[in-house]
C-alpha positions as CSV (number, residue, x, y, z in Angstrom):
1,M,8.0,1.5,18.6
2,A,8.6,2.0,22.3
3,E,7.7,5.7,22.3
4,K,7.8,8.6,24.7
5,A,4.4,10.1,24.1
6,V,3.9,13.6,22.9
7,E,1.2,14.8,25.6
8,D,-1.2,16.5,23.2
9,V,-1.2,13.5,20.7
10,E,-0.4,10.2,22.3
11,K,-3.7,10.0,24.5
12,A,-3.7,6.4,24.8
13,I,-0.4,6.1,26.8
14,P,-0.9,5.9,30.6
15,E,-0.5,9.1,32.5
16,N,2.6,8.1,34.6
17,V,4.7,7.4,31.6
18,T,7.6,9.8,31.2
19,S,6.9,12.1,28.4
20,Q,9.5,14.1,26.5
21,R,7.7,17.0,24.7
22,V,9.1,18.2,21.4
23,V,8.6,21.8,21.9
24,D,6.9,24.0,19.3
25,T,10.2,25.8,18.6
26,Y,13.8,24.9,18.4
27,S,16.5,27.3,19.4
28,G,19.0,27.3,16.7
29,E,19.9,30.0,14.3
30,G,16.4,31.0,14.6
31,S,13.0,30.0,15.8
32,V,11.2,27.3,13.9
33,S,7.6,26.2,14.3
34,D,7.0,22.5,14.5
35,R,3.9,22.7,12.5
36,A,5.5,24.9,9.8
37,L,8.4,22.4,9.6
38,V,6.0,19.5,9.0
39,W,4.0,21.5,6.5
40,K,7.2,22.1,4.6
41,Q,8.1,18.5,4.6
42,D,4.6,17.6,3.6
43,L,4.9,19.8,0.5
44,R,8.3,18.1,-0.6
45,I,7.5,14.7,0.3
46,V,3.8,13.5,0.2
47,P,2.5,14.6,-3.2
48,L,5.7,13.2,-4.8
49,S,5.4,9.9,-2.8
50,A,1.8,9.6,-3.8
51,A,2.3,10.1,-7.4
52,I,5.1,7.6,-7.4
53,Y,2.8,5.0,-5.8
54,L,0.0,5.9,-8.2
55,L,2.2,5.2,-11.3
56,C,3.4,2.0,-9.6
57,Y,0.0,0.7,-8.9
58,L,-1.2,1.8,-12.3
59,D,1.5,-0.2,-13.9
60,R,0.8,-3.3,-11.8
61,S,-3.0,-3.5,-12.1
62,N,-3.6,-2.6,-15.7
63,I,-3.3,-6.1,-16.7
64,G,-6.8,-6.6,-15.3
65,N,-7.9,-3.8,-17.7
66,A,-6.1,-5.3,-20.6
67,K,-7.8,-8.7,-20.0
68,V,-11.3,-7.5,-20.8
69,L,-10.4,-4.4,-23.0
70,N,-11.9,-4.7,-26.5
71,S,-12.9,-8.2,-25.7
72,S,-16.1,-7.8,-27.9
73,T,-13.9,-7.6,-31.0
74,G,-11.5,-10.3,-29.9
75,N,-8.5,-7.7,-29.5
76,D,-8.0,-8.2,-25.7
77,L,-4.9,-9.5,-24.1
78,L,-6.0,-13.2,-23.8
79,S,-7.3,-13.5,-27.4
80,E,-4.2,-11.9,-29.0
81,T,-1.6,-13.9,-26.9
82,N,-3.6,-17.2,-27.0
83,M,-3.6,-17.3,-23.2
84,T,-6.1,-19.3,-21.3
85,N,-7.7,-18.0,-18.0
86,Y,-5.6,-20.4,-16.1
87,E,-2.3,-19.1,-17.8
88,Y,-3.4,-15.5,-17.0
89,T,-3.8,-16.6,-13.3
90,I,-0.3,-18.0,-13.4
91,A,1.1,-14.7,-14.8
92,L,-0.4,-12.8,-12.0
93,M,0.9,-15.3,-9.5
94,I,4.6,-15.0,-10.8
95,F,4.4,-11.3,-10.3
96,L,3.4,-11.8,-6.6
97,I,6.0,-14.5,-5.9
98,A,8.8,-12.1,-7.2
99,Y,7.1,-9.3,-5.2
100,A,7.4,-11.3,-1.9
101,L,11.0,-12.4,-2.5
102,F,12.5,-9.0,-3.3
103,E,10.7,-6.7,-0.7
104,V,13.4,-7.2,2.2
105,P,16.4,-6.9,0.0
106,S,14.9,-3.8,-1.6
107,N,14.5,-2.1,1.8
108,Y,18.2,-2.8,2.5
109,F,19.3,-1.1,-0.7
110,L,16.9,1.8,0.0
111,K,18.9,2.7,3.1
112,R,22.3,1.7,1.6
113,L,21.9,3.6,-1.7
114,K,19.7,6.5,-0.4
115,P,16.0,6.7,-1.3
116,S,16.0,9.0,-4.2
117,K,18.6,6.8,-6.3
118,W,17.0,3.6,-5.5
119,I,13.4,4.5,-6.0
120,A,14.4,6.3,-9.3
121,F,16.0,3.1,-10.4
122,L,12.9,1.1,-9.5
123,M,10.7,3.4,-11.5
124,L,12.8,3.4,-14.5
125,S,12.9,-0.4,-14.5
126,W,9.3,-1.1,-14.0
127,G,8.1,1.6,-16.4
128,A,10.3,0.0,-19.1
129,V,8.9,-3.5,-18.3
130,T,5.3,-2.1,-18.4
131,A,5.9,-0.6,-21.8
132,G,7.5,-3.9,-22.9
133,L,4.3,-5.8,-22.2
134,G,2.6,-3.7,-25.0
135,G,4.9,-5.9,-27.4
136,A,4.0,-9.3,-25.8
137,R,3.0,-12.1,-28.3
138,N,2.5,-15.0,-26.1
139,Y,1.9,-16.5,-22.7
140,A,5.7,-17.0,-22.1
141,T,6.6,-13.3,-22.7
142,V,3.9,-11.9,-20.5
143,T,4.9,-14.3,-17.8
144,V,8.6,-13.3,-17.8
145,L,7.7,-9.6,-18.1
146,R,5.4,-10.0,-15.0
147,L,8.1,-11.5,-13.1
148,L,10.5,-8.6,-13.7
149,L,7.7,-6.3,-12.9
150,G,7.3,-7.9,-9.5
151,I,11.0,-7.8,-8.9
152,F,11.2,-3.9,-9.5
153,E,7.9,-3.0,-7.9
154,A,8.5,-5.1,-4.8
155,G,10.5,-2.5,-2.9
156,L,8.3,0.6,-3.6
157,F,5.5,0.4,-1.0
158,P,7.5,-0.9,1.9
159,G,10.3,1.3,0.9
160,L,7.9,4.4,1.1
161,V,6.6,3.4,4.4
162,F,10.1,3.0,5.6
163,Y,11.1,6.3,4.0
164,L,8.4,8.2,6.1
165,T,10.0,7.0,9.3
166,F,13.0,9.3,8.5
167,W,10.7,12.2,8.4
168,Y,7.6,11.8,10.7
169,R,6.8,10.9,14.2
170,T,4.6,7.9,14.9
171,S,1.5,9.9,15.4
172,E,1.9,11.6,12.1
173,R,2.6,8.6,9.7
174,S,-0.7,6.9,9.4
175,M,-2.3,9.8,7.5
176,R,0.6,10.2,5.2
177,V,0.8,6.5,4.6
178,A,-3.0,6.7,3.8
179,I,-2.6,9.4,1.3
180,I,0.1,7.3,-0.5
181,L,-1.9,4.3,-0.3
182,A,-5.1,6.0,-1.3
183,S,-3.3,6.9,-4.5
184,A,-3.8,3.2,-5.5
185,T,-7.4,3.9,-5.3
186,L,-7.0,6.9,-7.6
187,A,-4.9,4.7,-9.9
188,G,-7.8,2.1,-9.9
189,A,-10.2,4.9,-10.7
190,F,-7.8,6.6,-13.4
191,G,-7.1,3.1,-14.7
192,G,-10.6,2.4,-15.5
193,A,-11.1,5.8,-17.1
194,I,-7.8,5.6,-19.1
195,A,-8.7,2.0,-20.2
196,F,-12.1,3.4,-21.4
197,A,-10.3,6.2,-23.5
198,V,-7.6,3.9,-24.8
199,G,-10.2,1.3,-25.8
200,H,-11.2,3.7,-28.5
201,M,-7.6,3.7,-29.9
202,N,-8.0,0.0,-30.8
203,G,-6.2,-0.5,-34.2
204,T,-4.4,2.8,-34.2
205,R,-1.1,2.3,-36.1
206,G,-1.9,-1.3,-36.2
207,L,-1.8,-1.8,-32.4
208,S,-4.7,-3.1,-30.3
209,G,-6.0,-1.1,-27.4
210,W,-4.5,-3.2,-24.6
211,R,-1.0,-2.7,-26.2
212,W,-1.5,1.1,-26.2
213,L,-2.6,0.7,-22.7
214,F,0.7,-0.9,-21.5
215,I,2.7,1.6,-23.6
216,L,1.0,4.8,-22.4
217,E,1.0,3.8,-18.8
218,G,4.6,2.5,-18.7
219,T,6.2,5.6,-20.3
220,P,5.4,8.1,-17.5
221,S,7.1,6.0,-14.9
222,C,10.2,6.1,-17.0
223,A,10.1,9.8,-17.5
224,S,9.3,10.5,-13.8
225,A,12.3,8.6,-12.6
226,L,14.5,11.5,-13.6
227,L,12.4,13.8,-11.4
228,V,12.5,11.5,-8.3
229,Y,16.2,11.3,-8.8
230,F,16.7,15.0,-8.4
231,F,13.7,16.1,-6.2
232,L,12.9,13.3,-3.8
233,P,14.8,14.4,-0.6
234,D,16.6,11.7,1.2
235,Y,16.9,12.6,5.0
236,P,16.3,15.8,7.0
237,E,20.0,16.2,7.7
238,T,20.9,16.3,4.1
239,A,17.9,18.5,2.7
240,K,19.4,21.7,1.4
241,W,16.0,23.2,1.5
242,L,15.9,23.1,5.3
243,S,17.8,25.7,7.4
244,P,20.1,24.7,10.2
245,A,17.4,25.5,12.8
246,E,14.9,23.3,10.7
247,K,17.4,20.4,10.6
248,G,17.9,20.8,14.3
249,L,14.2,20.6,15.0
250,A,13.8,17.7,12.6
251,K,16.5,15.7,14.3
252,E,15.0,16.4,17.7
253,R,11.5,15.5,16.8
254,L,12.5,12.0,15.7
255,K,15.1,11.5,18.5
256,V,13.0,8.8,20.1
257,E,10.3,7.6,17.5
258,G,11.8,7.9,14.1
259,S,14.6,6.3,11.9
260,K,17.9,8.3,11.2
261,G,19.5,8.9,8.0
262,E,23.0,8.7,9.7
263,S,22.2,5.4,11.2
264,A,24.3,2.4,10.2
265,S,22.9,-0.1,7.7
266,M,21.3,-3.3,9.1
267,T,23.7,-5.8,10.7
268,W,23.0,-9.5,11.4
269,K,22.4,-8.8,15.0
270,D,19.7,-6.4,14.0
271,A,18.2,-8.7,11.6
272,K,18.2,-11.5,14.2
273,E,16.6,-9.5,16.9
274,T,13.7,-8.4,14.6
275,L,13.2,-11.9,13.1
276,T,12.8,-13.4,16.5
277,D,10.5,-10.7,17.9
278,W,7.6,-13.0,17.8
279,R,5.1,-10.3,18.7
280,L,5.5,-8.8,15.3
281,Y,4.3,-11.9,13.5
282,A,0.9,-11.3,14.9
283,H,1.1,-7.8,12.8
284,Y,2.3,-9.9,9.8
285,A,-0.6,-12.4,10.1
286,I,-3.2,-9.6,10.2
287,Y,-1.5,-8.1,7.2
288,F,-1.8,-11.3,5.4
289,G,-5.5,-11.4,6.0
290,I,-6.0,-7.9,4.3
291,S,-3.8,-8.7,1.3
292,T,-6.2,-11.0,-0.4
293,P,-9.0,-8.6,-0.7
294,F,-6.4,-5.8,-1.7
295,S,-4.9,-8.1,-4.5
296,S,-8.3,-9.4,-5.7
297,L,-9.9,-6.0,-5.9
298,S,-6.8,-4.6,-7.7
299,L,-6.7,-7.2,-10.4
300,F,-10.4,-8.3,-10.8
301,T,-12.5,-5.1,-10.5
302,P,-12.9,-4.9,-14.2
303,S,-13.9,-8.5,-14.3
304,I,-16.3,-8.1,-11.3
305,T,-18.0,-5.0,-13.0
306,A,-18.2,-7.0,-16.2
307,G,-20.1,-9.7,-14.2
308,L,-22.5,-7.1,-12.9
309,G,-24.1,-6.7,-16.3
310,Y,-21.7,-4.2,-17.8
311,S,-19.7,-5.0,-20.9
312,D,-16.4,-4.1,-22.6
313,L,-15.6,-0.4,-22.4
314,R,-18.5,0.4,-20.0
315,A,-17.2,-2.2,-17.5
316,Q,-13.9,-0.2,-17.4
317,L,-15.8,3.0,-16.7
318,M,-17.8,1.4,-13.9
319,T,-14.6,0.6,-12.0
320,V,-14.1,4.3,-11.3
321,P,-16.9,5.0,-8.5
322,P,-15.7,2.3,-6.2
323,Y,-12.2,3.5,-6.2
324,A,-13.2,7.2,-6.0
325,V,-15.3,6.5,-2.8
326,A,-12.6,4.3,-1.3
327,Y,-10.0,7.1,-1.8
328,V,-12.2,9.5,0.4
329,V,-12.9,6.9,3.0
330,T,-9.2,5.8,3.3
331,V,-7.9,9.3,3.8
332,A,-10.6,10.1,6.4
333,V,-10.1,6.9,8.3
334,A,-6.4,7.6,8.6
335,C,-6.9,11.0,9.8
336,S,-9.3,10.0,12.5
337,A,-6.7,7.0,13.6
338,D,-4.0,9.5,14.0
339,Y,-6.2,12.1,15.8
340,F,-7.7,9.6,18.1
341,N,-4.5,7.4,18.4
342,A,-6.5,4.3,17.9
343,R,-5.1,2.5,14.9
344,A,-6.1,-0.9,15.9
345,L,-9.8,0.0,16.5
346,H,-10.1,1.8,13.1
347,S,-8.6,-1.1,11.3
348,A,-10.9,-3.6,13.2
349,A,-14.0,-1.5,12.5
350,F,-13.3,-0.9,8.7
351,S,-12.2,-4.5,8.1
352,L,-15.6,-5.4,9.5
353,I,-17.3,-2.9,7.2
354,G,-15.6,-4.4,4.2
355,A,-16.5,-8.1,5.3
356,V,-20.1,-6.9,5.4
357,G,-19.8,-5.7,1.8
358,F,-18.4,-8.9,0.7
359,L,-20.9,-11.0,2.7
360,A,-23.9,-9.1,1.1
361,S,-22.3,-9.5,-2.4
362,A,-22.1,-13.4,-1.8
363,V,-25.6,-13.9,-0.6
364,L,-27.4,-11.6,-3.0
365,S,-28.8,-13.1,-6.1
366,A,-26.5,-13.0,-9.2
367,D,-28.9,-10.8,-11.1
368,A,-29.2,-8.2,-8.3
369,Y,-26.8,-6.0,-10.2
370,L,-27.4,-2.6,-8.6
371,S,-27.3,-3.9,-5.1
372,R,-24.2,-5.9,-5.6
373,Y,-22.5,-2.8,-7.2
374,G,-23.3,-0.9,-4.0
375,C,-21.8,-3.7,-2.0
376,L,-18.7,-3.6,-4.1
377,I,-18.3,0.1,-3.2
378,V,-18.6,-0.8,0.6
379,A,-16.2,-3.8,0.3
380,C,-13.7,-1.7,-1.5
381,S,-13.8,1.2,0.8
382,G,-13.5,-0.9,4.0
383,S,-10.8,-3.1,2.5
384,F,-8.5,-0.1,1.6
385,A,-9.2,2.0,4.6
386,C,-7.9,-0.4,7.2
387,I,-4.6,-0.8,5.7
388,P,-2.9,2.6,6.6
389,P,-3.6,2.3,10.4
390,L,-2.2,-1.3,10.3
391,L,1.0,0.0,8.7
392,G,1.2,2.9,11.2
393,W,0.6,0.5,14.1
394,L,3.5,-1.7,13.1
395,S,5.9,1.0,12.7
396,S,5.1,2.5,16.0
397,N,5.9,-0.7,17.7
398,V,9.4,-1.4,16.5
399,Q,12.5,0.5,18.0
400,T,15.3,1.0,15.6
401,T,15.9,2.2,12.1
402,A,17.1,-1.2,11.1
403,A,14.2,-3.0,12.8
404,A,11.7,-0.5,11.2
405,G,13.0,-1.3,7.6
406,L,13.1,-4.9,8.0
407,A,9.8,-5.3,9.9
408,I,7.9,-3.2,7.4
409,A,9.4,-5.2,4.6
410,M,8.5,-8.4,6.4
411,N,5.1,-7.4,6.9
412,V,4.4,-6.6,3.2
413,S,6.2,-9.9,2.3
414,F,3.8,-11.7,4.6
415,G,1.1,-10.2,2.5
416,A,2.3,-11.6,-0.6
417,P,0.9,-15.2,0.0
418,G,-2.4,-13.5,0.7
419,Q,-2.2,-11.6,-2.6
420,I,-1.4,-14.9,-4.4
421,V,-4.7,-16.3,-2.8
422,G,-6.3,-13.3,-4.3
423,V,-5.5,-14.1,-7.8
424,W,-7.3,-17.5,-7.6
425,I,-10.5,-16.9,-5.9
426,Y,-12.4,-14.9,-8.6
427,K,-12.9,-17.7,-11.0
428,A,-13.8,-16.9,-14.7
429,N,-16.5,-19.9,-14.6
430,E,-18.3,-18.2,-11.7
431,A,-18.9,-14.9,-13.6
432,K,-22.7,-15.7,-14.1
433,K,-23.1,-16.8,-10.5
434,G,-21.7,-13.5,-9.1
435,Y,-18.2,-14.8,-8.1
436,P,-19.3,-16.4,-4.7
437,T,-16.0,-18.0,-4.0
438,G,-14.1,-14.6,-4.0
439,H,-16.7,-12.7,-2.0
440,W,-16.8,-15.5,0.6
441,T,-13.1,-15.8,0.8
442,N,-12.5,-12.0,1.2
443,A,-15.4,-11.7,3.9
444,A,-13.7,-14.5,6.0
445,L,-10.2,-12.9,5.8
446,L,-11.5,-9.4,6.7
447,L,-13.3,-10.9,9.8
448,F,-9.9,-12.5,10.6
449,V,-8.4,-9.1,10.3
450,C,-11.0,-7.6,12.6
451,V,-10.6,-10.2,15.4
452,G,-6.8,-10.2,15.0
453,C,-6.7,-6.5,15.6
454,L,-8.8,-6.5,18.7
455,I,-6.9,-9.5,20.1
456,L,-3.4,-7.9,19.5
457,R,-4.6,-4.6,20.9
458,W,-5.7,-6.4,24.0
459,Y,-2.3,-8.1,24.3
460,Y,-0.5,-4.8,24.2
461,L,-2.7,-3.4,26.8
462,V,-1.9,-6.3,29.0
463,L,1.9,-5.8,28.3
464,N,1.7,-2.1,29.1
465,K,0.0,-2.7,32.5
466,R,2.8,-5.3,33.3
467,M,5.5,-2.8,32.3
468,K,3.8,-0.1,34.3
469,R,3.8,-2.3,37.4
470,Q,7.5,-3.1,36.8
471,G,8.4,0.7,36.4
472,D,9.4,0.3,32.9
473,G,7.1,3.0,31.6
474,E,9.2,4.2,28.8
475,K,8.7,1.0,26.8
476,M,5.1,1.2,26.4
477,F,3.5,-0.2,23.2
478,A,1.2,1.7,21.0
479,Y,-2.2,0.2,20.5
C-alpha cells in the first residue's frame, strides 16, 4: 500500500517523505490512547480469529492423520474405503482445486455480507462436511466431500487477512497474521495429539478411529459458528463495544493505510486495476513457491514421521514437536519483521533456513532417523515463519479496500497450484528412501522464495528512489 509512514514505526521509508502521524490521543468525547485501542481490538479479534483458523486447519489436514491411523490393524482410511494411494492423492488435489477457484468470490461476499455472517456460514458448512467424512464408505464419497470442504474453506484464510485490514495499520498486521497462521501449527500439534488419543477409540460403538477423528473434529466447527456470528466484530465503525472517541481514533488510524467498512463493494474498474497491476504478480509468484512446502507438510507430516521409524499411533504423536517449535518461531519472526519493518528480509532469511532443513533431509541417509527428524523441525519452522511477513508485505503495497480484498485472494489462489504440487511430491513408494523427491522439491521452491523476495525488495527500492526524484514521495512502496 502506498503509505504515509508513522515516524516511530516505518523506519525504512526515506526521510523526506511526508509523514502523517497518528497521534497517541484522539479528541472526541474523551481522550483515547492509541495503544489502549489496539489492545482492546486485539482482545476481541485476534484470539477468536486464531481459534477459527485452528479449527479450519484441523478439519483440512486431519485426512493425513486418518490415512495412517490404526493402519496396523487395517482400520485406517485407505483400507476401509478401498482407496489406493493414487486415489487418496486425487482426493487431496480435488480439495485444492476447489480451494483455488472459490477464494476470490469468497472475499467479495465477506465484504458484501459482513465478516461475521460470512465466516459463520463457512464454519458451519465445513464443520458439517468434515463430520460427514466420518461416514464415507468409498473413494467417490471421500472425493466429493473433499471438494465441498475446499469450497467452504477457501475463503477463510484470505478472508481473515483481508478482515485485519479493516482494523489494523500496515505495521501492525504481520504479527497478527502470524498469530492466526501460527494456529495452523498448533492445529498440526493438536491434530497429532488428538489422533493419538482417538486411535484408542478404534472400534468404539462400531466405528473405526479415523471415523471418530472426523466426527470429533468437525463438530466443534459447527458449534463455534454460532459464537462467531454473534461475537466476531465486523468493522470499527459498527462496533458497539467501542466508544465514539475510540471509533474516531480507529477511523483516523486507518485513514491512509487501511480498508474501510463503509467503502463500496468492488467494482469492475477496481478489479481491472488490480488484475493489471503486474507488480503484484511477483508477490503471487513468491507465494506460489511457499505454498508447496506448506501444503506437503500439512498433509504428509504423519507419513513423514512414519517414514522416520515411528509406527501407527506413535507416528501421530511425533508430529507434535515440529509444529510446536514452528509456532514459537513463526510468532517471533513476525514480531521481528514488524518491529524492524523488514518483511522481505525476514521472509528471505527463513525461507533459506527452511530450504536448508529440506536439503539436509534429502542428502542424509534414509536410516539417519534422529538427524532427519531434527531437519524436519528446522524445515517446518522455516517454511511456516516466512509466510506472515509475505502476506503483510503484500497488503502494505495495495491502495484501496477493493484492491486489498482482491489482491489477497489472488495471492492465496496463486498458491493453490503450489499446494497441488505438494500433494504429489511425497510418494508412498519412496517411504523407505526417506522421501527424497519431496525434500528436494521443497528445498528448490524455498530457495526460489528467498531469491524472489530479495529481487522484489531491490525493485521496490529502485521505484522509491525514482519517485523520490520525481517529488512523488507519498506513494512509496513498503519493502
